[in-house]
C-alpha positions as CSV (number, residue, x, y, z in Angstrom):
1,M,14.0,-10.8,-35.6
2,K,10.5,-12.2,-36.2
3,I,7.8,-10.9,-33.7
4,K,4.7,-13.0,-33.2
5,N,3.8,-12.2,-29.6
6,V,4.3,-8.9,-27.6
7,G,3.9,-8.2,-23.9
8,I,3.0,-4.6,-22.8
9,L,3.8,-3.3,-19.4
10,Y,2.5,-0.1,-17.9
11,H,2.9,2.0,-14.7
12,P,-0.1,1.0,-12.6
13,R,-0.3,4.3,-10.6
14,V,-0.4,6.6,-13.7
15,E,-3.6,6.3,-15.6
16,I,-2.2,7.8,-18.8
17,T,0.2,4.9,-19.2
18,R,-2.6,2.3,-18.8
19,K,-4.6,4.2,-21.5
20,K,-1.6,4.3,-23.8
21,A,-0.9,0.7,-23.2
22,N,-4.5,-0.3,-24.3
23,E,-4.1,1.9,-27.4
24,V,-0.9,0.1,-28.2
25,I,-2.3,-3.4,-27.7
26,G,-5.2,-2.6,-30.0
27,F,-2.8,-1.3,-32.7
28,I,-0.6,-4.4,-32.4
29,K,-3.5,-6.8,-32.7
30,Q,-4.6,-4.9,-35.9
31,Q,-1.2,-6.0,-37.3
32,G,-2.1,-9.6,-36.8
33,I,0.3,-10.0,-33.9
34,S,-0.7,-11.6,-30.5
35,A,-0.3,-9.4,-27.4
36,W,-0.9,-9.3,-23.7
37,I,-0.9,-6.5,-21.1
38,C,0.1,-6.3,-17.5
39,S,1.1,-3.9,-14.7
40,A,4.9,-3.6,-14.6
41,W,4.7,-4.1,-10.9
42,E,3.3,-7.7,-11.1
43,K,6.6,-9.5,-11.4
44,E,5.3,-13.1,-10.9
45,K,2.4,-12.6,-13.3
46,I,4.7,-11.2,-15.9
47,R,7.0,-14.2,-15.6
48,D,4.0,-16.5,-16.1
49,L,3.0,-14.6,-19.3
50,L,6.5,-14.3,-20.7
51,K,6.8,-17.8,-22.2
52,G,6.7,-17.4,-26.0
53,T,6.9,-13.6,-25.9
54,D,9.2,-12.1,-28.5
55,L,9.2,-8.5,-27.3
56,V,8.2,-6.6,-24.2
57,L,7.0,-3.0,-24.7
58,T,7.0,-0.7,-21.6
59,V,4.8,2.4,-21.4
60,G,6.1,4.9,-18.8
61,G,9.6,6.1,-18.0
62,D,12.9,4.6,-17.1
63,G,11.6,3.3,-13.8
64,T,9.0,1.2,-15.7
65,I,11.8,-0.2,-17.8
66,L,13.9,-1.1,-14.7
67,R,11.0,-3.1,-13.3
68,A,10.5,-4.8,-16.7
69,V,14.1,-5.9,-16.8
70,Q,13.8,-7.3,-13.3
71,S,10.8,-9.3,-14.4
72,V,12.3,-10.5,-17.8
73,T,15.9,-11.5,-16.8
74,P,17.5,-14.0,-17.0
75,E,15.3,-14.7,-20.1
76,A,16.6,-13.2,-23.4
77,T,13.4,-11.4,-24.2
78,P,14.2,-7.9,-25.4
79,V,12.6,-4.7,-24.1
80,T,11.5,-1.5,-25.9
81,G,10.4,1.5,-24.0
82,I,7.7,4.0,-25.0
83,N,8.4,7.2,-23.1
84,L,5.7,8.8,-21.0
85,G,8.1,9.7,-18.3
86,K,10.7,12.5,-18.0
87,L,14.2,11.9,-19.2
88,G,13.7,8.5,-20.9
89,F,17.4,7.5,-21.2
90,L,16.4,3.9,-21.7
91,T,13.2,4.4,-23.7
92,E,13.2,4.2,-27.5
93,L,10.0,5.8,-28.7
94,D,8.3,9.0,-27.6
95,A,4.6,8.5,-27.1
96,D,3.5,10.7,-30.0
97,E,5.6,8.7,-32.5
98,T,4.5,5.2,-31.5
99,T,2.0,4.6,-34.3
100,A,4.5,5.8,-37.0
101,K,7.5,3.8,-35.7
102,L,6.1,0.7,-34.1
103,P,5.4,-1.1,-37.4
104,H,9.2,-0.9,-38.1
105,L,9.9,-2.7,-34.9
106,L,7.2,-5.3,-35.3
107,S,8.4,-6.1,-38.9
108,G,11.9,-7.0,-37.5
109,K,13.8,-3.9,-38.8
110,G,15.3,-3.0,-35.5
111,W,18.6,-4.1,-33.8
112,L,19.5,-5.7,-30.5
113,E,21.5,-3.8,-27.8
114,E,22.9,-5.6,-24.8
115,R,23.6,-3.8,-21.5
116,A,25.7,-5.2,-18.6
117,M,24.1,-5.8,-15.2
118,L,25.4,-5.9,-11.7
119,Q,25.2,-8.8,-9.3
120,V,24.9,-8.1,-5.6
121,E,25.2,-10.9,-3.0
122,L,24.1,-9.9,0.5
123,K,25.5,-11.9,3.4
124,S,24.1,-11.3,6.9
125,K,25.0,-13.2,10.0
126,G,22.6,-16.1,10.7
127,K,20.8,-15.7,7.4
128,K,21.0,-17.3,4.0
129,P,22.8,-15.2,1.4
130,R,20.6,-13.3,-1.0
131,V,21.4,-12.4,-4.6
132,F,20.1,-9.5,-6.6
133,H,20.7,-8.3,-10.1
134,A,20.6,-4.6,-11.0
135,L,20.5,-2.8,-14.4
136,N,21.1,0.6,-12.9
137,D,22.7,0.5,-9.5
138,A,22.9,-0.8,-6.0
139,V,22.9,1.8,-3.2
140,V,23.9,1.2,0.4
141,G,22.5,4.2,2.2
142,R,21.4,5.4,5.6
143,G,17.9,4.7,6.9
144,G,15.5,7.0,8.6
145,V,18.0,8.6,10.9
146,A,19.8,11.6,9.3
147,R,23.3,10.4,10.4
148,I,26.1,9.3,8.1
149,I,27.0,5.6,8.0
150,R,30.4,3.9,7.8
151,I,31.0,1.5,4.9
152,E,34.3,-0.3,4.6
153,A,35.2,-0.9,0.9
154,A,37.6,-3.3,-0.7
155,V,38.3,-3.8,-4.4
156,D,39.7,-7.1,-5.7
157,G,40.7,-8.2,-2.2
158,Q,42.5,-4.9,-1.4
159,T,41.3,-2.5,1.2
160,L,40.3,0.8,-0.4
161,T,38.8,3.0,2.3
162,T,36.1,3.4,4.9
163,Y,33.4,5.7,3.5
164,R,31.7,8.0,5.9
165,A,28.7,9.2,3.9
166,D,25.0,9.2,3.4
167,A,25.4,6.3,0.9
168,V,27.7,4.5,-1.5
169,I,26.5,3.9,-5.1
170,V,27.8,1.1,-7.2
171,A,26.4,1.6,-10.7
172,T,26.6,0.1,-14.2
173,A,27.3,2.2,-17.3
174,T,23.6,2.3,-17.7
175,G,23.1,3.6,-14.2
176,S,25.8,6.2,-14.7
177,T,23.1,8.6,-16.0
178,G,20.9,8.1,-12.9
179,Y,21.5,8.6,-9.2
180,A,25.3,8.4,-9.7
181,L,25.2,11.4,-12.2
182,A,23.1,13.4,-9.7
183,A,25.8,12.7,-7.1
184,G,28.5,14.1,-9.4
185,G,29.6,10.9,-11.1
186,P,30.8,10.5,-14.7
187,V,28.7,9.5,-17.7
188,M,29.9,6.2,-19.1
189,R,29.4,4.8,-22.6
190,P,26.2,2.8,-22.2
191,Q,27.6,-0.4,-23.8
192,S,30.6,-0.5,-21.4
193,R,30.7,-3.5,-19.1
194,D,32.8,-1.6,-16.5
195,F,31.1,-0.1,-13.5
196,L,31.6,2.7,-11.1
197,M,31.6,3.3,-7.3
198,M,31.2,6.6,-5.5
199,P,30.0,8.0,-2.1
200,V,27.1,10.4,-1.6
201,A,27.8,13.4,0.6
202,P,31.1,12.0,1.9
203,H,32.5,13.5,5.1
204,L,36.3,13.5,5.8
205,C,36.9,10.4,3.6
206,F,37.8,9.3,0.1
207,A,35.4,11.3,-2.0
208,H,36.3,10.5,-5.6
209,P,34.2,8.3,-8.0
210,L,36.1,5.2,-9.3
211,V,35.5,3.4,-12.6
212,L,36.3,-0.3,-12.1
213,E,37.1,-2.9,-14.7
214,E,34.3,-5.3,-15.7
215,N,36.0,-8.3,-13.8
216,S,36.5,-6.4,-10.6
217,E,34.8,-7.4,-7.3
218,V,33.8,-4.9,-4.7
219,V,33.1,-5.9,-1.1
220,L,31.2,-3.4,1.1
221,T,31.0,-4.1,4.9
222,L,28.5,-2.1,6.9
223,N,29.9,-0.6,10.1
224,T,27.2,1.4,11.8
225,Y,24.8,1.6,14.7
226,H,22.2,3.4,12.6
227,A,19.6,1.8,10.3
228,A,20.7,1.3,6.7
229,T,19.2,0.1,3.5
230,L,20.2,-1.7,0.3
231,S,18.3,-0.3,-2.7
232,I,18.4,-2.2,-6.1
233,D,17.4,-0.2,-9.1
234,G,15.5,2.2,-6.8
235,H,12.6,-0.1,-6.1
236,I,13.9,-3.3,-4.4
237,N,14.7,-2.2,-0.9
238,T,16.2,-4.4,1.9
239,P,17.1,-3.3,5.5
240,L,20.8,-3.7,6.4
241,S,22.4,-4.3,9.8
242,D,25.9,-3.7,11.3
243,G,28.3,-6.3,9.9
244,D,26.4,-7.1,6.8
245,R,28.6,-7.7,3.7
246,L,27.9,-7.1,0.1
247,F,29.8,-8.7,-2.8
248,L,29.3,-6.8,-6.0
249,R,30.5,-7.9,-9.5
250,R,29.3,-8.0,-13.1
251,S,26.2,-10.1,-13.4
252,P,25.9,-13.2,-15.7
253,N,22.6,-11.7,-16.7
254,I,22.4,-9.3,-19.6
255,A,19.6,-6.8,-20.3
256,R,18.5,-6.7,-24.0
257,F,16.9,-3.8,-25.8
258,Y,15.3,-3.8,-29.2
259,R,16.2,-0.5,-30.9
260,I,15.4,1.4,-34.2
261,R,17.3,4.6,-33.5
262,P,20.8,4.9,-34.9
263,R,23.4,2.9,-33.0
264,D,25.6,6.0,-32.5
265,C,23.0,8.5,-31.2
266,F,23.7,8.3,-27.5
267,Y,26.1,11.3,-27.3
268,Q,24.1,13.2,-29.9
269,N,21.0,13.1,-27.7
270,L,22.8,13.3,-24.3
271,E,22.4,17.1,-23.8
272,D,18.7,17.1,-24.8
273,K,18.1,14.3,-22.4
274,L,19.8,16.0,-19.5
275,K,17.9,19.2,-20.2
276,G,14.7,17.3,-20.2
277,K,13.7,18.3,-23.7
278,Q,12.2,14.8,-24.5
279,G,9.3,13.2,-22.7
280,D,8.7,16.3,-20.5
281,S,6.2,15.6,-17.8
282,D,5.2,16.8,-14.4
283,R,4.8,13.3,-12.9
284,K,7.1,10.6,-11.7
285,S,8.0,7.6,-13.9
């Protein structure tokens, strides 16, 4: 992989990430490589700058990477994360090793990893369908009122159950180490194209997480008088109403990451990540 132009995205509300991003862009330009810098929250601006970009570096945590992937896809531009967050499951470099390891990436010595994404189609009465793509998860959850909601669930055309819960999570293998894990779900091999579905705080209903085949389709129908919300990757949030239907399946889009760590290091590093031994910080990513 030949790298001639690099984009750098940072978390706009955390000054240390902006400072680190400026350090990185200076280092890259010293290598004779073109580079640009932008807030990870400016999706349209990023897309304007993306043409001709060979690699996107993010400076922050996993949340910054999720925003970057939303901005990059469906283009094939790979992403590499520099960790200034907490867990950093998706990041590749710790902040203090950037100068030492970045030249290996820029010289094309890394490898490409592909991660499956989730497609979510929202159909509401009287409105045009909306389509979202998630790298981590889609969450159908209660709104401001602290009352459970009812969500009718079907898999591949067969009725499964009616969840009575705070929320239902549908997560990719990548998202299995996020909200789904906190809610008691399994950790999935990150390269898996299967996905999982599980309720949050279920009450007198089917309470077990399900791992679904990559070609499965889930249909969730909202049945509630209370406010509810659809959350995509934790930062794209849309209000839902009674009767709204969501069709969830594997996305045609693929997230691409440029790596230099060993291909088989996920399980080796899993415990350290979960214990917060890498990228420890007192702030949100």
